[in-house]
C-alpha positions as protocol buffer text, in pm:
chain_id: "A"
residue {
  index: 1
  type: MET
  ca { x: 7115 y: 2411 z: -3157 }
}
residue {
  index: 2
  type: PRO
  ca { x: 6783 y: 2237 z: -3099 }
}
residue {
  index: 3
  type: HIS
  ca { x: 6656 y: 2211 z: -2745 }
}
residue {
  index: 4
  type: VAL
  ca { x: 6456 y: 1952 z: -2553 }
}
residue {
  index: 5
  type: LYS
  ca { x: 6172 y: 2066 z: -2329 }
}
residue {
  index: 6
  type: VAL
  ca { x: 6146 y: 1833 z: -2029 }
}
residue {
  index: 7
  type: PRO
  ca { x: 5820 y: 1816 z: -1829 }
}
residue {
  index: 8
  type: PRO
  ca { x: 5831 y: 1836 z: -1447 }
}
residue {
  index: 9
  type: PRO
  ca { x: 5777 y: 1460 z: -1389 }
}
residue {
  index: 10
  type: TYR
  ca { x: 6100 y: 1390 z: -1581 }
}
residue {
  index: 11
  type: GLN
  ca { x: 6314 y: 1669 z: -1438 }
}
residue {
  index: 12
  type: GLY
  ca { x: 6458 y: 1457 z: -1155 }
}
residue {
  index: 13
  type: PRO
  ca { x: 6745 y: 1322 z: -1366 }
}
residue {
  index: 14
  type: THR
  ca { x: 6792 y: 1663 z: -1534 }
}
residue {
  index: 15
  type: GLN
  ca { x: 6835 y: 1826 z: -1192 }
}
residue {
  index: 16
  type: GLY
  ca { x: 6534 y: 2050 z: -1251 }
}
residue {
  index: 17
  type: ASN
  ca { x: 6638 y: 2165 z: -1595 }
}
residue {
  index: 18
  type: ALA
  ca { x: 6328 y: 2210 z: -1810 }
}
residue {
  index: 19
  type: ARG
  ca { x: 6501 y: 2325 z: -2131 }
}
residue {
  index: 20
  type: ILE
  ca { x: 6820 y: 2159 z: -2248 }
}
residue {
  index: 21
  type: GLU
  ca { x: 7016 y: 2263 z: -2556 }
}
residue {
  index: 22
  type: VAL
  ca { x: 7164 y: 1966 z: -2741 }
}
residue {
  index: 23
  type: ASP
  ca { x: 7353 y: 1871 z: -3054 }
}
residue {
  index: 24
  type: GLY
  ca { x: 7135 y: 1651 z: -3270 }
}
residue {
  index: 25
  type: GLU
  ca { x: 6996 y: 1631 z: -3621 }
}
residue {
  index: 26
  type: THR
  ca { x: 6700 y: 1407 z: -3534 }
}
residue {
  index: 27
  type: VAL
  ca { x: 6456 y: 1373 z: -3246 }
}
residue {
  index: 28
  type: GLY
  ca { x: 6624 y: 1047 z: -3146 }
}
residue {
  index: 29
  type: ALA
  ca { x: 6969 y: 1206 z: -3145 }
}
residue {
  index: 30
  type: CYS
  ca { x: 6842 y: 1491 z: -2926 }
}
residue {
  index: 31
  type: LEU
  ca { x: 6691 y: 1248 z: -2676 }
}
residue {
  index: 32
  type: ALA
  ca { x: 7012 y: 1045 z: -2677 }
}
residue {
  index: 33
  type: ALA
  ca { x: 7215 y: 1360 z: -2608 }
}
residue {
  index: 34
  type: VAL
  ca { x: 7003 y: 1438 z: -2301 }
}
residue {
  index: 35
  type: SER
  ca { x: 7031 y: 1075 z: -2189 }
}
residue {
  index: 36
  type: GLU
  ca { x: 7409 y: 1086 z: -2217 }
}
residue {
  index: 37
  type: ARG
  ca { x: 7426 y: 1406 z: -2014 }
}
residue {
  index: 38
  type: TYR
  ca { x: 7179 y: 1302 z: -1743 }
}
residue {
  index: 39
  type: ALA
  ca { x: 7188 y: 947 z: -1608 }
}
residue {
  index: 40
  type: GLY
  ca { x: 6843 y: 795 z: -1564 }
}
residue {
  index: 41
  type: PHE
  ca { x: 6667 y: 1023 z: -1812 }
}
residue {
  index: 42
  type: GLY
  ca { x: 6661 y: 779 z: -2103 }
}
residue {
  index: 43
  type: GLU
  ca { x: 6481 y: 508 z: -1906 }
}
residue {
  index: 44
  type: LEU
  ca { x: 6195 y: 749 z: -1842 }
}
residue {
  index: 45
  type: ILE
  ca { x: 6142 y: 804 z: -2214 }
}
residue {
  index: 46
  type: GLN
  ca { x: 6238 y: 478 z: -2384 }
}
residue {
  index: 47
  type: ASP
  ca { x: 6230 y: 108 z: -2299 }
}
residue {
  index: 48
  type: ALA
  ca { x: 6527 y: -129 z: -2316 }
}
residue {
  index: 49
  type: ASN
  ca { x: 6464 y: -180 z: -2690 }
}
residue {
  index: 50
  type: GLY
  ca { x: 6478 y: 192 z: -2764 }
}
residue {
  index: 51
  type: GLN
  ca { x: 6103 y: 223 z: -2817 }
}
residue {
  index: 52
  type: VAL
  ca { x: 5933 y: 533 z: -2676 }
}
residue {
  index: 53
  type: HIS
  ca { x: 5710 y: 439 z: -2382 }
}
residue {
  index: 54
  type: LYS
  ca { x: 5338 y: 436 z: -2463 }
}
residue {
  index: 55
  type: PHE
  ca { x: 5268 y: 707 z: -2206 }
}
residue {
  index: 56
  type: VAL
  ca { x: 5517 y: 951 z: -2364 }
}
residue {
  index: 57
  type: THR
  ca { x: 5414 y: 1186 z: -2644 }
}
residue {
  index: 58
  type: LEU
  ca { x: 5670 y: 1376 z: -2853 }
}
residue {
  index: 59
  type: PHE
  ca { x: 5632 y: 1709 z: -3032 }
}
residue {
  index: 60
  type: VAL
  ca { x: 5856 y: 1907 z: -3266 }
}
residue {
  index: 61
  type: ASN
  ca { x: 5780 y: 2279 z: -3267 }
}
residue {
  index: 62
  type: GLY
  ca { x: 5435 y: 2211 z: -3124 }
}
residue {
  index: 63
  type: GLU
  ca { x: 5342 y: 1940 z: -3377 }
}
residue {
  index: 64
  type: GLU
  ca { x: 5288 y: 1591 z: -3241 }
}
residue {
  index: 65
  type: ILE
  ca { x: 5500 y: 1324 z: -3405 }
}
residue {
  index: 66
  type: ASP
  ca { x: 5453 y: 948 z: -3401 }
}
residue {
  index: 67
  type: ARG
  ca { x: 5647 y: 783 z: -3118 }
}
residue {
  index: 68
  type: THR
  ca { x: 5820 y: 564 z: -3380 }
}
residue {
  index: 69
  type: ALA
  ca { x: 5943 y: 867 z: -3578 }
}
residue {
  index: 70
  type: LEU
  ca { x: 6266 y: 925 z: -3388 }
}
residue {
  index: 71
  type: ASP
  ca { x: 6434 y: 991 z: -3722 }
}
residue {
  index: 72
  type: THR
  ca { x: 6233 y: 1314 z: -3763 }
}
residue {
  index: 73
  type: PRO
  ca { x: 6487 y: 1583 z: -3854 }
}
residue {
  index: 74
  type: VAL
  ca { x: 6546 y: 1890 z: -3639 }
}
residue {
  index: 75
  type: THR
  ca { x: 6759 y: 2198 z: -3694 }
}
residue {
  index: 76
  type: ALA
  ca { x: 6899 y: 2482 z: -3487 }
}
residue {
  index: 77
  type: GLY
  ca { x: 6626 y: 2655 z: -3289 }
}
residue {
  index: 78
  type: ASP
  ca { x: 6380 y: 2367 z: -3308 }
}
residue {
  index: 79
  type: GLU
  ca { x: 6206 y: 2249 z: -2993 }
}
residue {
  index: 80
  type: VAL
  ca { x: 6161 y: 1882 z: -2910 }
}
residue {
  index: 81
  type: GLU
  ca { x: 5897 y: 1862 z: -2638 }
}
residue {
  index: 82
  type: ILE
  ca { x: 5820 y: 1561 z: -2423 }
}
residue {
  index: 83
  type: LEU
  ca { x: 5473 y: 1526 z: -2278 }
}
residue {
  index: 84
  type: ALA
  ca { x: 5424 y: 1281 z: -1996 }
}
residue {
  index: 85
  type: ALA
  ca { x: 5081 y: 1124 z: -1962 }
}
residue {
  index: 86
  type: ILE
  ca { x: 4992 y: 1105 z: -1596 }
}
residue {
  index: 87
  type: ALA
  ca { x: 4732 y: 853 z: -1483 }
}
residue {
  index: 88
  type: GLY
  ca { x: 4549 y: 867 z: -1160 }
}
residue {
  index: 89
  type: GLY
  ca { x: 4254 y: 724 z: -989 }
}
Protein backbone atom coordinates (compact mmCIF):
# COMPACT_ATOMS: atom_id res chain seq x y z
CA MET A 1 0.00 0.00 0.00
CA PRO A 2 1.19 3.54 -0.66
CA HIS A 3 1.34 5.93 2.25
CA VAL A 4 0.78 9.65 2.66
CA LYS A 5 3.23 11.69 4.73
CA VAL A 6 1.37 14.51 6.48
CA PRO A 7 3.30 17.56 7.74
CA PRO A 8 2.70 18.85 11.29
CA PRO A 9 0.52 21.84 10.24
CA TYR A 10 -1.98 19.38 8.70
CA GLN A 11 -1.96 16.74 11.43
CA GLY A 12 -4.89 18.24 13.35
CA PRO A 13 -7.52 16.38 11.33
CA THR A 14 -5.34 13.23 11.23
CA GLN A 15 -5.16 13.24 15.04
CA GLY A 16 -1.38 13.58 14.96
CA ASN A 17 -0.79 10.81 12.45
CA ALA A 18 2.14 11.75 10.23
CA ARG A 19 2.18 8.62 8.04
CA ILE A 20 -1.05 7.11 6.79
CA GLU A 21 -1.28 3.94 4.70
CA VAL A 22 -4.00 4.13 2.07
CA ASP A 23 -5.48 2.26 -0.87
CA GLY A 24 -4.96 4.27 -4.03
CA GLU A 25 -3.47 3.95 -7.48
CA THR A 26 -2.93 7.69 -8.03
CA VAL A 27 -1.86 10.65 -5.91
CA GLY A 28 -5.41 12.00 -6.06
CA ALA A 29 -6.89 8.70 -4.91
CA CYS A 30 -4.46 8.58 -1.98
CA LEU A 31 -5.37 12.11 -0.91
CA ALA A 32 -9.07 11.26 -1.26
CA ALA A 33 -8.59 8.17 0.93
CA VAL A 34 -7.05 10.28 3.70
CA SER A 35 -9.84 12.85 3.31
CA GLU A 36 -12.49 10.15 3.66
CA ARG A 37 -10.85 8.78 6.80
CA TYR A 38 -10.19 12.15 8.47
CA ALA A 39 -12.83 14.88 8.29
CA GLY A 40 -11.37 18.31 7.58
CA PHE A 41 -8.16 17.06 5.98
CA GLY A 42 -9.23 17.53 2.37
CA GLU A 43 -10.02 21.22 2.80
CA LEU A 44 -6.45 21.83 3.93
CA ILE A 45 -5.06 20.38 0.69
CA GLN A 46 -7.63 21.17 -2.00
CA ASP A 47 -10.15 23.91 -2.72
CA ALA A 48 -13.86 23.38 -3.38
CA ASN A 49 -13.09 22.68 -7.06
CA GLY A 50 -10.62 19.92 -6.23
CA GLN A 51 -7.58 22.01 -7.13
CA VAL A 52 -4.53 21.71 -4.88
CA HIS A 53 -4.02 24.93 -2.92
CA LYS A 54 -1.17 27.10 -4.21
CA PHE A 55 0.69 26.84 -0.91
CA VAL A 56 0.73 23.02 -0.99
CA THR A 57 3.52 21.11 -2.75
CA LEU A 58 3.26 17.38 -3.50
CA PHE A 59 6.03 14.81 -3.86
CA VAL A 60 6.09 11.15 -4.85
CA ASN A 61 9.10 9.28 -3.49
CA GLY A 62 10.93 12.56 -2.98
CA GLU A 63 10.27 13.92 -6.49
CA GLU A 64 8.13 17.04 -6.72
CA ILE A 65 5.09 16.70 -8.96
CA ASP A 66 2.96 19.42 -10.49
CA ARG A 67 -0.04 20.29 -8.30
CA THR A 68 -2.30 19.52 -11.29
CA ALA A 69 -0.86 16.00 -11.69
CA LEU A 70 -3.17 14.21 -9.27
CA ASP A 71 -3.40 11.38 -11.78
CA THR A 72 0.27 10.50 -11.15
CA PRO A 73 0.34 6.73 -10.54
CA VAL A 74 1.56 5.23 -7.27
CA THR A 75 2.12 1.63 -6.24
CA ALA A 76 2.61 -0.31 -3.02
CA GLY A 77 5.41 1.17 -0.94
CA ASP A 78 5.35 4.57 -2.63
CA GLU A 79 5.31 7.71 -0.50
CA VAL A 80 3.09 10.67 -1.28
CA GLU A 81 4.42 13.61 0.71
CA ILE A 82 2.64 16.88 1.35
CA LEU A 83 4.71 19.97 2.01
CA ALA A 84 2.96 22.96 3.52
CA ALA A 85 4.38 26.37 2.69
CA ILE A 86 4.29 28.51 5.79
CA ALA A 87 4.33 32.28 5.43
CA GLY A 88 5.22 34.67 8.14
CA GLY A 89 6.15 38.20 8.69
